[in-house]
Every structure is written in C-alpha cells, then in structure tokens.
C-alpha positions as CSV (number, residue, x, y, z in Angstrom):
1,M,0.0,0.0,0.0
2,I,2.8,2.4,0.9
3,K,4.7,1.6,-2.3
4,K,1.5,2.5,-4.3
5,K,1.2,5.8,-2.5
6,F,4.8,6.6,-3.1
7,A,4.3,5.8,-6.8
8,I,1.4,8.3,-7.0
9,I,3.3,11.0,-5.2
10,I,6.4,10.6,-7.5
11,A,4.1,10.6,-10.6
12,Q,2.4,13.8,-9.4
13,A,5.7,15.5,-8.6
14,V,7.0,14.7,-12.1
15,Q,3.8,15.7,-13.8
16,H,3.8,19.1,-12.1
17,G,7.6,19.8,-12.4
18,D,8.2,19.4,-8.7
19,T,11.2,17.7,-7.1
20,F,10.5,14.4,-5.2
21,V,12.9,14.0,-2.3
22,P,13.5,10.3,-1.5
23,T,13.8,9.6,2.2
24,V,13.1,5.9,2.6
25,Q,16.7,4.9,2.4
26,A,17.7,7.4,5.0
27,I,15.2,6.0,7.4
28,N,15.8,2.3,6.6
29,G,19.3,2.3,8.1
30,S,20.7,0.9,11.3
31,H,18.7,3.4,13.4
32,F,15.3,2.5,11.9
33,A,13.9,1.7,15.4
34,D,15.0,5.1,16.6
35,Y,13.3,6.9,13.7
36,I,10.0,5.0,13.6
37,T,9.4,4.1,17.3
38,N,5.9,2.7,16.7
39,P,5.8,0.1,13.9
40,Q,2.0,0.3,13.9
41,N,2.1,3.8,12.2
42,I,4.3,5.7,10.0
43,H,4.9,8.8,12.2
44,L,8.5,9.6,12.7
45,S,10.3,10.4,16.0
46,L,12.1,13.7,16.3
47,P,15.4,12.1,15.2
48,G,13.5,10.6,12.3
49,Y,12.2,14.0,11.2
50,Q,15.7,15.4,11.5
51,V,17.0,12.8,9.1
52,V,14.2,13.5,6.7
53,A,14.9,17.3,7.0
54,A,18.6,16.6,6.2
55,E,17.6,14.9,3.0
56,F,15.4,17.9,2.0
57,W,18.2,20.2,2.9
58,K,20.6,18.4,0.5
59,V,18.2,19.0,-2.4
60,M,17.6,22.7,-1.4
61,Q,21.3,23.7,-1.3
C-alpha cells in the first residue's frame, strides 16, 4: 500500500515539475527503530524527522 502511495506521489511530482525527495533509504538504516518508534504507524520520531529534513536540505542547497 505504501509503495503504491509513493508511486502516486512521485508521478504527481514529475507531472507538475516538482522535485521528489526520496527519504526511505535514509530512514531504513541501522537506526530504523530510533526513527520509527511505533511500527503500527508511519509517524517519525524527532530524530527521524531530523534525518528527513537533512535529505530535503541536501536538495535545497
């Protein structure tokens, strides 16, 4: 289900000339449990949001 949602988001970004910032690989590292503390939902912890923000910052610079 999540892969399908990502595919839709990527397609919409491309269609509208926006930049899609991939963040899954940054989260799926050795600190995964620190970034997504509740596996029952997709909400990130503060360290998780900081990792995602760093990925956005790389694209913005």
